[in-house]
DSSP file (Angstrom, degrees, kcal/mol; ACC not computed):
  #  RESIDUE AA STRUCTURE BP1 BP2  ACC     N-H-->O    O-->H-N    N-H-->O    O-->H-N    TCO  KAPPA ALPHA  PHI   PSI    X-CA   Y-CA   Z-CA
    1    1 A M              0   0    0      0, 0.0     2,-0.5     0, 0.0   154,-0.1   0.000 360.0 360.0 360.0 133.3   10.9   -9.4   13.0
    2    2 A I        -     0   0    0      1,-0.0     0, 0.0     0, 0.0     0, 0.0  -0.813 360.0-134.3 -94.3 129.2   10.8   -6.6   15.6
    3    3 A I        -     0   0    0     -2,-0.5     3,-0.1     1,-0.0   150,-0.0  -0.733  23.0-142.7 -83.4 121.2    9.1   -3.4   14.6
    4    4 A P        -     0   0    0      0, 0.0     2,-0.2     0, 0.0    -1,-0.0  -0.224  39.6 -69.9 -75.0 170.5   11.3   -0.5   15.6
    5    5 A P        -     0   0    0      0, 0.0   103,-0.1     0, 0.0     3,-0.0  -0.447  62.7-175.7 -59.5 129.8    9.9    2.8   16.9
    6    6 A L        -     0   0    0     -2,-0.2     5,-0.1    -3,-0.1    99,-0.1  -0.882  35.7 -77.1-126.8 158.0    8.2    4.5   13.9
    7    7 A P    >>  -     0   0    0      0, 0.0     4,-1.8     0, 0.0     3,-1.7  -0.267  37.5-127.8 -55.6 138.6    6.6    7.9   13.5
    8    8 A A  H 3> S+     0   0    0      1,-0.3     4,-2.7     2,-0.2     5,-0.4   0.790 106.6  71.6 -59.2 -28.0    3.1    7.9   15.0
    9    9 A Q  H 34 S+     0   0    0      1,-0.2     4,-0.4     2,-0.2    -1,-0.3   0.847 107.5  36.0 -56.4 -33.2    1.8    9.3   11.6
   10   10 A L  H <> S+     0   0    0     -3,-1.7     4,-1.7     2,-0.1     3,-0.3   0.931 121.6  41.2 -83.9 -52.3    2.5    5.8   10.2
   11   11 A T  H  < S+     0   0    0     -4,-1.8    -2,-0.2     1,-0.2    -3,-0.2   0.755 116.0  48.1 -75.0 -24.5    1.5    3.5   13.1
   12   12 A D  T  < S+     0   0    0     -4,-2.7    -1,-0.2    -5,-0.2    -3,-0.2   0.736 124.4  25.3 -86.9 -22.5   -1.6    5.4   14.2
   13   13 A S  T  4 S+     0   0    0     -5,-0.4     2,-0.3    -4,-0.4    -2,-0.2   0.545 113.8  57.2-120.7 -10.6   -3.3    5.9   10.9
   14   14 A Y     <  -     0   0    0     -4,-1.7     2,-0.2   133,-0.1    73,-0.2  -0.865  55.4-172.4-125.2 156.7   -2.0    3.1    8.6
   15   15 A S  E     +A   86   0A   0     71,-2.2    71,-3.5    -2,-0.3     3,-0.2  -0.630  57.0  67.3-132.9-167.0   -2.1   -0.7    8.8
   16   16 A A  E    S-     0   0A   0    133,-0.5     2,-0.2    -2,-0.2    33,-0.2   0.927  72.4-161.9  52.7  48.0   -0.7   -3.7    6.9
   17   17 A L  E     +     0   0A   0     -3,-0.1     2,-0.3    68,-0.1    68,-0.2  -0.430  19.7 162.9 -65.4 125.5    2.8   -2.6    8.0
   18   18 A I  E     -A   84   0A   0     66,-2.1    66,-2.9    -2,-0.2     2,-0.3  -0.911  19.7-150.5-134.2 164.7    5.5   -4.2    6.0
   19   19 A S  E     -A   83   0A   0    136,-0.5     2,-0.3    -2,-0.3    64,-0.2  -0.951   7.1-167.8-137.4 159.0    9.2   -3.4    5.5
   20   20 A R  E     -A   82   0A   0     62,-2.2    62,-2.8    -2,-0.3     2,-0.2  -0.996  25.4-120.3-143.2 140.8   11.8   -3.7    2.8
   21   21 A E  E     -A   81   0A   0     -2,-0.3     2,-0.6    60,-0.2    60,-0.3  -0.586  32.9-119.6 -72.3 142.2   15.6   -3.3    2.8
   22   22 A V        -     0   0    0     58,-2.9    58,-0.4    -2,-0.2     2,-0.2  -0.772  31.7-148.1 -81.6 123.9   16.8   -0.6    0.4
   23   23 A N    >   -     0   0    0     -2,-0.6     3,-1.8     1,-0.1     4,-0.4  -0.633  20.3-121.2 -92.0 151.9   19.1   -2.2   -2.1
   24   24 A W  G >  S+     0   0    0      1,-0.3     3,-1.6    -2,-0.2    54,-0.1   0.895 115.2  58.0 -55.2 -40.3   22.1   -0.5   -3.7
   25   25 A G  G 3  S+     0   0    0      1,-0.3    -1,-0.3     8,-0.0    -3,-0.0   0.570  89.9  72.8 -69.9  -9.1   20.4   -1.2   -7.1
   26   26 A D  G <  S+     0   0    0     -3,-1.8     8,-2.9     7,-0.1    -1,-0.3   0.657  84.0  89.1 -76.1 -15.3   17.3    0.7   -6.0
   27   27 A M  B <   -F   33   0B   0     -3,-1.6     6,-0.2    -4,-0.4     2,-0.1  -0.469  64.5-150.4 -87.3 155.6   19.2    4.0   -6.4
   28   28 A D    >   -     0   0    0      4,-2.4     3,-2.1    -2,-0.1     4,-0.1  -0.381  44.7 -75.0-108.5-169.9   19.6    6.1   -9.5
   29   29 A A  T 3  S+     0   0    0      1,-0.3    -2,-0.0    -2,-0.1     5,-0.0   0.713 127.8  63.4 -63.5 -20.4   22.3    8.4  -10.8
   30   30 A A  T 3  S-     0   0    0      2,-0.2    -1,-0.3     1,-0.0     3,-0.1   0.396 115.4-115.2 -84.2   3.7   21.2   11.0   -8.2
   31   31 A N  S <  S+     0   0    0     -3,-2.1     2,-0.3     1,-0.3    -2,-0.1   0.795  83.2  96.6  67.0  31.2   22.2    8.6   -5.4
   32   32 A H  S    S-     0   0    0     -4,-0.1    -4,-2.4    45,-0.1    -1,-0.3  -0.947  89.0 -69.3-139.5 166.0   18.7    8.2   -4.0
   33   33 A V  B     -F   27   0B   0     43,-3.5    -6,-0.3    -2,-0.3    43,-0.2  -0.272  57.3-112.2 -58.1 131.7   16.0    5.6   -4.5
   34   34 A N    >>  -     0   0    0     -8,-2.9     3,-1.4     1,-0.1     4,-0.8  -0.333  22.4-118.2 -65.0 145.3   14.5    5.8   -8.0
   35   35 A N  H 3> S+     0   0    0      1,-0.3     4,-0.9     2,-0.2     3,-0.3   0.791 111.0  61.1 -58.8 -30.2   10.9    7.0   -8.2
   36   36 A T  H 3> S+     0   0    0      1,-0.2     4,-1.8     2,-0.2    -1,-0.3   0.806  95.0  63.0 -68.2 -26.6    9.7    3.8   -9.8
   37   37 A I  H <> S+     0   0    0     -3,-1.4     4,-2.9     1,-0.2    -1,-0.2   0.887  97.1  56.1 -65.8 -38.7   10.8    1.8   -6.7
   38   38 A Y  H  X S+     0   0    0     -4,-0.8     4,-2.3    -3,-0.3    -1,-0.2   0.874 106.0  51.9 -60.6 -36.4    8.4    3.7   -4.4
   39   39 A I  H  X S+     0   0    0     -4,-0.9     4,-1.7     2,-0.2    -1,-0.2   0.907 110.6  47.8 -66.6 -41.5    5.5    2.6   -6.7
   40   40 A R  H  X S+     0   0    0     -4,-1.8     4,-2.1     2,-0.2    -2,-0.2   0.927 110.9  51.2 -63.6 -44.4    6.7   -1.0   -6.4
   41   41 A W  H  X S+     0   0    0     -4,-2.9     4,-2.0     1,-0.2    -2,-0.2   0.915 108.9  50.7 -59.9 -42.1    6.9   -0.7   -2.7
   42   42 A S  H  X S+     0   0    0     -4,-2.3     4,-2.5     1,-0.2    -1,-0.2   0.846 106.1  56.4 -66.2 -31.3    3.4    0.7   -2.5
   43   43 A E  H  X S+     0   0    0     -4,-1.7     4,-2.5     2,-0.2    -1,-0.2   0.929 106.9  48.7 -62.5 -44.9    2.2   -2.3   -4.6
   44   44 A S  H  X S+     0   0    0     -4,-2.1     4,-2.2     1,-0.2    -2,-0.2   0.897 111.6  50.1 -61.5 -39.9    3.6   -4.7   -2.0
   45   45 A A  H  X S+     0   0    0     -4,-2.0     4,-2.1     2,-0.2    -2,-0.2   0.901 110.3  49.7 -66.1 -41.3    1.9   -2.7    0.7
   46   46 A R  H  X S+     0   0    0     -4,-2.5     4,-2.7     2,-0.2    -2,-0.2   0.924 111.4  48.6 -62.4 -44.9   -1.5   -2.8   -1.1
   47   47 A I  H  X S+     0   0    0     -4,-2.5     4,-2.8     1,-0.2     5,-0.3   0.899 109.4  52.8 -64.8 -40.0   -1.2   -6.5   -1.7
   48   48 A A  H  X S+     0   0    0     -4,-2.2     4,-2.6    -5,-0.2     5,-0.2   0.914 111.2  47.0 -60.8 -42.0   -0.3   -7.1    2.0
   49   49 A F  H  X S+     0   0    0     -4,-2.1     4,-2.4     2,-0.2    -2,-0.2   0.948 112.7  49.4 -62.1 -49.0   -3.4   -5.1    3.0
   50   50 A W  H  <>S+     0   0    0     -4,-2.7     5,-1.8     1,-0.2     4,-0.4   0.920 116.1  42.0 -57.5 -48.2   -5.6   -7.0    0.5
   51   51 A E  H ><5S+     0   0    0     -4,-2.8     3,-1.1     1,-0.2    -1,-0.2   0.929 115.6  47.2 -68.7 -46.0   -4.4  -10.4    1.7
   52   52 A A  H 3<5S+     0   0    0     -4,-2.6    -1,-0.2     1,-0.3    -2,-0.2   0.835 111.7  51.3 -67.0 -31.6   -4.4   -9.7    5.4
   53   53 A A  T 3<5S-     0   0    0     -4,-2.4    -1,-0.3    -5,-0.2    -2,-0.2   0.574 103.2-135.5 -79.7  -8.6   -7.9   -8.2    5.2
   54   54 A E  T < 5 -     0   0    0     -3,-1.1    -3,-0.2    -4,-0.4    -2,-0.1   0.913  30.5-168.9  52.8  46.5   -9.1  -11.3    3.4
   55   55 A L      < -     0   0    0     -5,-1.8    -1,-0.2    -6,-0.2    80,-0.1  -0.403  27.5 -97.6 -66.3 143.2  -11.0   -9.2    0.9
   56   56 A P        -     0   0    0      0, 0.0     2,-0.4     0, 0.0    -1,-0.1  -0.256  34.8-157.0 -68.7 148.1  -13.3  -11.2   -1.3
   57   57 A M        -     0   0    0     -3,-0.1     5,-0.1     5,-0.1     3,-0.0  -0.946   7.7-143.6-121.4 145.6  -12.3  -12.4   -4.7
   58   58 A I    >   -     0   0    0     -2,-0.4     3,-1.7     3,-0.1     0, 0.0  -0.906  39.2 -95.7-105.1 135.3  -14.6  -13.3   -7.6
   59   59 A P  T 3  S+     0   0    0      0, 0.0     3,-0.1     0, 0.0    -1,-0.0  -0.194 107.5   9.3 -53.0 141.0  -13.5  -16.3   -9.8
   60   60 A Q  T 3  S+     0   0    0      1,-0.2    63,-2.1    62,-0.1    64,-0.7   0.680 118.9  84.0  61.1  23.1  -11.7  -15.1  -12.9
   61   61 A S  E <   +B  122   0A   0     -3,-1.7    61,-0.2    61,-0.2    -1,-0.2  -0.940  46.3 153.0-143.7 168.0  -11.6  -11.5  -11.7
   62   62 A G  E     -B  121   0A   0     59,-1.7    59,-2.5    -2,-0.3     2,-0.2  -0.985  46.1 -56.2-177.4 178.6   -9.4   -9.3   -9.5
   63   63 A P  E     -B  120   0A   0      0, 0.0     2,-0.4     0, 0.0    57,-0.2  -0.485  42.9-169.2 -76.2 142.4   -8.2   -5.9   -8.7
   64   64 A V  E     -B  119   0A   0     55,-2.8    55,-2.3    -2,-0.2     2,-0.4  -0.998  25.2-119.3-130.8 135.2   -6.5   -3.8  -11.4
   65   65 A L  E     +B  118   0A   0     -2,-0.4    53,-0.3    53,-0.2     3,-0.1  -0.584  32.8 171.8 -73.7 128.0   -4.6   -0.6  -10.8
   66   66 A S  E     +     0   0A   0     51,-3.0     2,-0.3     1,-0.4    52,-0.2   0.624  65.1   8.9-111.1 -19.7   -6.2    2.2  -12.8
   67   67 A K  E     -B  117   0A   0     50,-1.7    50,-3.0     2,-0.0    -1,-0.4  -0.965  57.8-178.7-160.0 142.9   -4.3    5.3  -11.5
   68   68 A V  E     +B  116   0A   0     -2,-0.3     2,-0.3    48,-0.2    48,-0.2  -0.996   2.0 178.4-144.1 140.4   -1.4    5.9   -9.2
   69   69 A S  E     -B  115   0A   0     46,-2.4    46,-2.6    -2,-0.3     2,-0.4  -0.993   9.7-158.3-139.7 149.3    0.3    9.1   -8.0
   70   70 A A  E     -B  114   0A   0     -2,-0.3     2,-0.6    44,-0.2    44,-0.2  -0.987   9.0-157.0-131.7 136.1    3.2    9.7   -5.7
   71   71 A K  E     -B  113   0A   0     42,-2.7    42,-1.9    -2,-0.4     2,-0.5  -0.944  18.7-150.3-109.7 110.2    4.2   12.6   -3.6
   72   72 A Y  E     +B  112   0A   0     -2,-0.6    40,-0.2    40,-0.2    39,-0.1  -0.708  26.7 163.4 -85.9 124.1    7.9   12.4   -3.0
   73   73 A I        +     0   0    0     38,-3.0    39,-0.2    -2,-0.5    38,-0.2   0.786  61.7  12.2-112.0 -41.1    8.8   14.1    0.4
   74   74 A F  S    S-     0   0    0     37,-1.7    -1,-0.4    35,-0.1     2,-0.3  -0.995  76.6-115.0-145.1 132.6   12.3   13.0    1.5
   75   75 A P        -     0   0    0      0, 0.0     2,-0.4     0, 0.0    37,-0.1  -0.517  26.8-155.9 -75.0 131.8   15.0   11.1   -0.5
   76   76 A V        +     0   0    0     -2,-0.3   -43,-3.5   -43,-0.2     2,-0.3  -0.820  16.1 176.9-102.2 143.6   15.9    7.7    0.7
   77   77 A S        -     0   0    0     -2,-0.4   -55,-0.1   -45,-0.3   -45,-0.1  -0.925  32.2 -49.7-140.9 167.5   19.2    6.1   -0.1
   78   78 A F  S    S+     0   0    0     -2,-0.3   -55,-0.1   -54,-0.1     2,-0.1  -0.589 107.9  42.8 -77.6 140.6   21.2    3.0    0.7
   79   79 A P  S    S+     0   0    0      0, 0.0     2,-0.3     0, 0.0    -2,-0.2   0.579  91.6  98.1 -88.6 145.2   21.7    1.7    3.4
   80   80 A D        -     0   0    0    -58,-0.4   -58,-2.9    -4,-0.1     2,-0.4  -0.963  56.6-129.5-169.3 170.5   18.2    2.0    4.9
   81   81 A R  E     -A   21   0A   0     -2,-0.3    24,-3.0   -60,-0.3    25,-0.4  -0.994  22.3-150.6-130.0 136.8   15.0    0.1    5.6
   82   82 A V  E     -AC  20 104A   0    -62,-2.8   -62,-2.2    -2,-0.4     2,-0.4  -0.869   1.5-153.1-109.9 146.0   11.6    1.5    4.6
   83   83 A W  E     -AC  19 103A   0     20,-2.5    20,-3.1    -2,-0.4     2,-0.4  -0.936  11.5-163.6-114.4 139.2    8.4    0.8    6.4
   84   84 A M  E     -AC  18 102A   0    -66,-2.9   -66,-2.1    -2,-0.4     2,-0.4  -0.970   7.7-174.4-126.7 138.5    5.1    1.0    4.6
   85   85 A G  E     - C   0 101A   0     16,-1.9    16,-2.4    -2,-0.4     2,-0.4  -0.962   9.4-159.0-126.6 149.2    1.6    1.2    5.9
   86   86 A T  E     +AC  15 100A   0    -71,-3.5   -71,-2.2    -2,-0.4     2,-0.3  -0.952  10.6 177.8-129.6 146.7   -1.6    1.2    3.8
   87   87 A R  E     - C   0  99A   0     12,-2.2    12,-2.8    -2,-0.4     2,-0.6  -0.983  32.1-117.1-141.4 155.4   -5.1    2.3    4.4
   88   88 A M  E     - C   0  98A   0     -2,-0.3    10,-0.3    10,-0.2     3,-0.1  -0.825  26.6-176.6 -91.9 123.8   -8.2    2.3    2.3
   89   89 A N  E     -     0   0A   0      8,-3.0     2,-0.3    -2,-0.6     9,-0.2   0.856  60.4  -9.0 -88.7 -39.0   -9.4    5.8    1.7
   90   90 A S  E     - C   0  97A   0      7,-1.3     7,-2.7     2,-0.0     2,-0.3  -0.996  48.3-171.5-158.5 157.0  -12.6    5.3   -0.3
   91   91 A V  E     + C   0  96A   0     -2,-0.3     5,-0.2     5,-0.2     2,-0.2  -0.962  16.3 157.7-151.1 137.6  -14.8    2.7   -2.1
   92   92 A D        -     0   0    0      3,-2.3    39,-0.1    -2,-0.3    -2,-0.0  -0.686  60.6 -68.1-140.4-163.7  -17.8    3.2   -4.2
   93   93 A G  S    S+     0   0    0     -2,-0.2    38,-2.7     1,-0.2     3,-0.1   0.608 128.4  27.9 -70.3 -11.1  -19.7    1.3   -6.9
   94   94 A E  S    S+     0   0    0      1,-0.3    26,-0.4    36,-0.2     2,-0.3   0.712 121.0   9.0-120.4 -31.8  -16.9    1.7   -9.4
   95   95 A A        -     0   0    0     24,-0.1    -3,-2.3    36,-0.1     2,-0.3  -0.934  49.1-143.5-150.4 166.6  -13.5    2.1   -7.7
   96   96 A F  E     -CD  91 118A   0     22,-2.2    22,-2.9    -2,-0.3     2,-0.5  -0.979  15.4-147.7-135.0 149.3  -11.5    1.9   -4.5
   97   97 A T  E     -CD  90 117A   0     -7,-2.7    -8,-3.0    -2,-0.3    -7,-1.3  -0.972   9.4-169.0-125.6 129.0   -8.6    4.0   -3.4
   98   98 A F  E     -CD  88 116A   0     18,-3.0    18,-2.6    -2,-0.5     2,-0.4  -0.815   7.1-155.7-108.3 151.9   -5.6    3.0   -1.2
   99   99 A E  E     -CD  87 115A   0    -12,-2.8   -12,-2.2    -2,-0.3     2,-0.5  -0.999   8.7-167.4-127.2 130.3   -3.1    5.3    0.4
  100  100 A S  E     -CD  86 114A   0     14,-3.0    14,-2.8    -2,-0.4     2,-0.5  -0.971   5.8-157.5-120.9 128.9    0.4    4.0    1.3
  101  101 A L  E     -CD  85 113A   0    -16,-2.4   -16,-1.9    -2,-0.5     2,-0.5  -0.904   7.3-158.5-105.2 130.2    2.8    5.9    3.5
  102  102 A I  E     -CD  84 112A   0     10,-2.8     9,-3.3    -2,-0.5    10,-1.6  -0.944  10.6-170.8-114.9 125.8    6.5    5.1    3.1
  103  103 A V  E     -CD  83 110A   0    -20,-3.1   -20,-2.5    -2,-0.5     2,-0.5  -0.935  22.5-128.9-122.0 136.4    8.9    5.9    6.0
  104  104 A S  E  >> -CD  82 109A   0      5,-2.8     4,-1.4    -2,-0.4     5,-0.9  -0.715  13.1-159.6 -79.1 123.9   12.7    5.8    6.2
  105  105 A E  T  45S+     0   0    0    -24,-3.0    -1,-0.2    -2,-0.5   -23,-0.1   0.916  91.0  51.6 -69.4 -42.6   13.7    3.8    9.3
  106  106 A R  T  45S+     0   0    0    -25,-0.4    -1,-0.2     1,-0.2   -24,-0.1   0.892 122.7  29.2 -62.3 -41.2   17.2    5.4    9.3
  107  107 A H  T  45S-     0   0    0      2,-0.2    -1,-0.2     0, 0.0    -2,-0.2   0.559  94.9-135.9 -98.3  -9.7   15.9    9.0    9.2
  108  108 A Q  T  <5 +     0   0    0     -4,-1.4     2,-0.3     1,-0.2    -3,-0.2   0.914  64.2 123.4  53.4  45.2   12.5    8.4   10.9
  109  109 A R  E   <S- D   0 104A   0     -5,-0.9    -5,-2.8  -102,-0.1     2,-0.4  -0.963  72.2-103.5-136.2 150.4   10.9   10.6    8.3
  110  110 A V  E     + D   0 103A   0     -2,-0.3    -7,-0.3    -7,-0.2     3,-0.1  -0.599  35.3 179.7 -70.2 129.7    8.1   10.2    5.8
  111  111 A A  E     -     0   0A   0     -9,-3.3   -38,-3.0    -2,-0.4   -37,-1.7   0.766  58.8  -1.3-101.8 -34.7    9.7    9.6    2.4
  112  112 A C  E     -BD  72 102A   0    -10,-1.6   -10,-2.8   -40,-0.2     2,-0.5  -0.994  47.4-150.2-160.4 147.7    6.7    9.2    0.1
  113  113 A L  E     -BD  71 101A   0    -42,-1.9   -42,-2.7    -2,-0.3     2,-0.5  -0.989  21.1-167.8-122.7 119.7    2.9    9.2    0.0
  114  114 A V  E     -BD  70 100A   0    -14,-2.8   -14,-3.0    -2,-0.5     2,-0.5  -0.931   5.6-164.2-113.8 128.3    1.4    7.0   -2.8
  115  115 A T  E     -BD  69  99A   0    -46,-2.6   -46,-2.4    -2,-0.5     2,-0.4  -0.952  11.5-173.8-111.6 127.2   -2.3    7.1   -3.7
  116  116 A S  E     -BD  68  98A   0    -18,-2.6   -18,-3.0    -2,-0.5     2,-0.4  -0.975  10.7-161.6-127.2 131.7   -3.6    4.2   -5.8
  117  117 A T  E     +BD  67  97A   0    -50,-3.0   -51,-3.0    -2,-0.4   -50,-1.7  -0.931  17.3 179.7-110.8 135.2   -7.0    3.8   -7.4
  118  118 A G  E     -BD  65  96A   0    -22,-2.9   -22,-2.2    -2,-0.4     2,-0.3  -0.886  14.5-160.2-131.7 163.4   -8.2    0.4   -8.5
  119  119 A V  E     -B   64   0A   0    -55,-2.3   -55,-2.8    -2,-0.3     2,-0.4  -0.903  30.6-105.6-132.2 162.3  -11.1   -1.3  -10.1
  120  120 A M  E     -BE  63 129A   0      9,-0.6     9,-3.0   -26,-0.4     2,-0.4  -0.750  40.5-161.8 -88.1 141.8  -12.4   -4.9  -10.2
  121  121 A F  E     -BE  62 128A   0    -59,-2.5   -59,-1.7    -2,-0.4     2,-0.8  -0.986  20.4-138.0-134.7 134.7  -11.8   -6.5  -13.6
  122  122 A D  E  >> -BE  61 127A   0      5,-3.1     5,-1.3    -2,-0.4     4,-1.3  -0.817  16.0-165.2 -88.7 110.8  -13.2   -9.5  -15.4
  123  123 A Y  T  45S+     0   0    0    -63,-2.1    -1,-0.2    -2,-0.8   -62,-0.1   0.808  84.9  49.4 -71.4 -29.4  -10.2  -11.2  -17.0
  124  124 A L  T  45S+     0   0    0    -64,-0.7    -1,-0.2     1,-0.2   -63,-0.1   0.927 120.9  33.1 -75.1 -45.2  -12.3  -13.5  -19.3
  125  125 A K  T  45S-     0   0    0      2,-0.2    -2,-0.2     0, 0.0    -1,-0.2   0.575 101.4-133.8 -86.6  -9.7  -14.6  -10.7  -20.6
  126  126 A Q  T  <5 +     0   0    0     -4,-1.3     2,-0.3     1,-0.2    -3,-0.2   0.937  63.8 115.2  55.0  51.3  -11.9   -8.1  -20.5
  127  127 A Q  E   <S-E  122   0A   0     -5,-1.3    -5,-3.1     0, 0.0    -1,-0.2  -0.991  71.0 -96.5-148.4 156.6  -14.1   -5.5  -18.8
  128  128 A K  E     -E  121   0A   0     -2,-0.3    -7,-0.3    -7,-0.2   -34,-0.0  -0.418  37.4-145.2 -69.6 144.2  -14.4   -3.6  -15.6
  129  129 A L  E     -E  120   0A   0     -9,-3.0    -9,-0.6   -35,-0.1     2,-0.1  -0.823  17.2-111.1-108.7 149.9  -16.8   -4.9  -13.0
  130  130 A P        -     0   0    0      0, 0.0     2,-0.9     0, 0.0   -36,-0.2  -0.476  31.0-116.2 -71.6 153.0  -19.0   -3.0  -10.7
  131  131 A I        -     0   0    0    -38,-2.7   -36,-0.1    -2,-0.1     5,-0.1  -0.827  37.9-139.4 -90.6 107.3  -18.1   -3.2   -7.0
  132  132 A L    >>  -     0   0    0     -2,-0.9     4,-2.6     1,-0.1     3,-0.7  -0.212  19.5-106.3 -69.6 156.6  -21.1   -4.9   -5.6
  133  133 A P  H 3> S+     0   0    0      0, 0.0     4,-2.5     0, 0.0     5,-0.2   0.860 119.7  52.9 -52.9 -40.6  -22.6   -3.8   -2.2
  134  134 A N  H 3> S+     0   0    0      1,-0.2     4,-1.8     2,-0.2     5,-0.1   0.864 111.5  46.6 -66.3 -32.6  -21.3   -6.9   -0.4
  135  135 A M  H <> S+     0   0    0     -3,-0.7     4,-2.7     2,-0.2    -1,-0.2   0.879 109.7  53.6 -73.7 -38.1  -17.8   -6.2   -1.7
  136  136 A Q  H  X S+     0   0    0     -4,-2.6     4,-2.6     1,-0.2    -2,-0.2   0.916 109.5  49.5 -59.1 -42.1  -18.1   -2.5   -0.7
  137  137 A E  H  X S+     0   0    0     -4,-2.5     4,-2.9    -5,-0.2    -1,-0.2   0.908 110.0  50.1 -63.8 -41.7  -19.1   -3.6    2.8
  138  138 A A  H  X S+     0   0    0     -4,-1.8     4,-2.5     2,-0.2    -2,-0.2   0.918 111.4  49.0 -63.9 -42.5  -16.1   -5.9    2.9
  139  139 A F  H  X S+     0   0    0     -4,-2.7     4,-2.2     2,-0.2    -2,-0.2   0.937 112.6  47.9 -59.8 -46.8  -13.8   -3.1    1.8
  140  140 A S  H  X S+     0   0    0     -4,-2.6     4,-2.0     1,-0.2    -2,-0.2   0.921 111.7  49.3 -62.2 -44.7  -15.2   -0.8    4.4
  141  141 A R  H  X S+     0   0    0     -4,-2.9     4,-3.4     1,-0.2     5,-0.3   0.918 109.1  53.4 -59.4 -43.5  -14.9   -3.4    7.2
  142  142 A A  H  X S+     0   0    0     -4,-2.5     4,-1.9     1,-0.2    -1,-0.2   0.919 109.3  48.2 -59.3 -44.4  -11.3   -4.0    6.2
  143  143 A G  H  X S+     0   0    0     -4,-2.2     4,-0.7     1,-0.2    -1,-0.2   0.868 117.0  42.3 -65.0 -36.4  -10.5   -0.3    6.4
  144  144 A Q  H  < S+     0   0    0     -4,-2.0     3,-0.2     2,-0.2    -2,-0.2   0.905 113.3  50.8 -77.4 -42.3  -12.1    0.0    9.8
  145  145 A V  H  < S+     0   0    0     -4,-3.4    -2,-0.2     1,-0.2    -3,-0.2   0.894 119.0  35.3 -63.7 -41.2  -10.8   -3.3   11.3
  146  146 A F  H >< S+     0   0    0     -4,-1.9     3,-2.1    -5,-0.3     2,-0.2   0.555  82.4 123.0 -95.3  -7.6   -7.2   -2.6   10.5
  147  147 A L  T 3< S-     0   0    0     -4,-0.7  -133,-0.1     1,-0.3  -132,-0.1  -0.362  93.0  -6.3 -59.8 119.1   -7.0    1.1   11.0
  148  148 A G  T 3  S+     0   0    0     -2,-0.2    -1,-0.3     1,-0.2  -133,-0.1   0.539 109.6 110.5  76.5   6.7   -4.3    1.8   13.5
  149  149 A K    <   -     0   0    0     -3,-2.1  -133,-0.5  -136,-0.1    -1,-0.2  -0.958  67.4-125.6-116.4 127.4   -3.7   -1.8   14.3
  150  150 A P        -     0   0    0      0, 0.0     3,-0.1     0, 0.0  -135,-0.1  -0.363  24.3-123.3 -68.5 149.3   -0.5   -3.5   13.3
  151  151 A F        -     0   0    0      1,-0.2  -102,-0.0  -134,-0.1    -5,-0.0  -0.334  48.8 -63.5 -81.3 170.4   -0.7   -6.7   11.3
  152  152 A P    >   -     0   0    0      0, 0.0     3,-2.1     0, 0.0    -1,-0.2  -0.159  51.8-108.5 -54.9 151.9    0.9   -9.9   12.4
  153  153 A Q  T 3  S+     0   0    0      1,-0.3    -2,-0.1     2,-0.2     0, 0.0   0.735 111.3  77.1 -55.8 -24.6    4.7   -9.9   12.6
  154  154 A A  T 3         0   0    0      1,-0.3    -1,-0.3  -136,-0.0  -136,-0.0   0.765 360.0 360.0 -60.8 -23.9    4.9  -12.1    9.5
  155  155 A W    <         0   0    0     -3,-2.1  -136,-0.5  -137,-0.1    -1,-0.3   0.503 360.0 360.0 -78.4 360.0    4.1   -9.1    7.4
């Protein structure tokens, strides 16, 4: 896949670039992409960042979304392709925060900014886990290594 020219706001500050075609079924009665779709797209962008950064996993545990907010800036509609970039904004002993920027390829405009907070969760004990120092370091490295650098074309 060839990455088209995209706004510098996306390519200079975000990484884990992925894209999705806008489907006709993504639109709502107002003839633009439904707000829930942006949340799904940001989930895909977060997962791409997590996988490409090779962030550590602890057996029987994993990341769980604890909060998400979206700032809708420009309405996207079919036909279009959106590009998403993700960056890690913060990490501490309890939580980590990602920011995903969603850009319309057709309009070359930022469409939405999604901020997601997550925690590590023990699925067996059904409880939140602390983010240990070695994991905090891995998160920080991931954010620094990928900042402003595109991921492999496969994404």
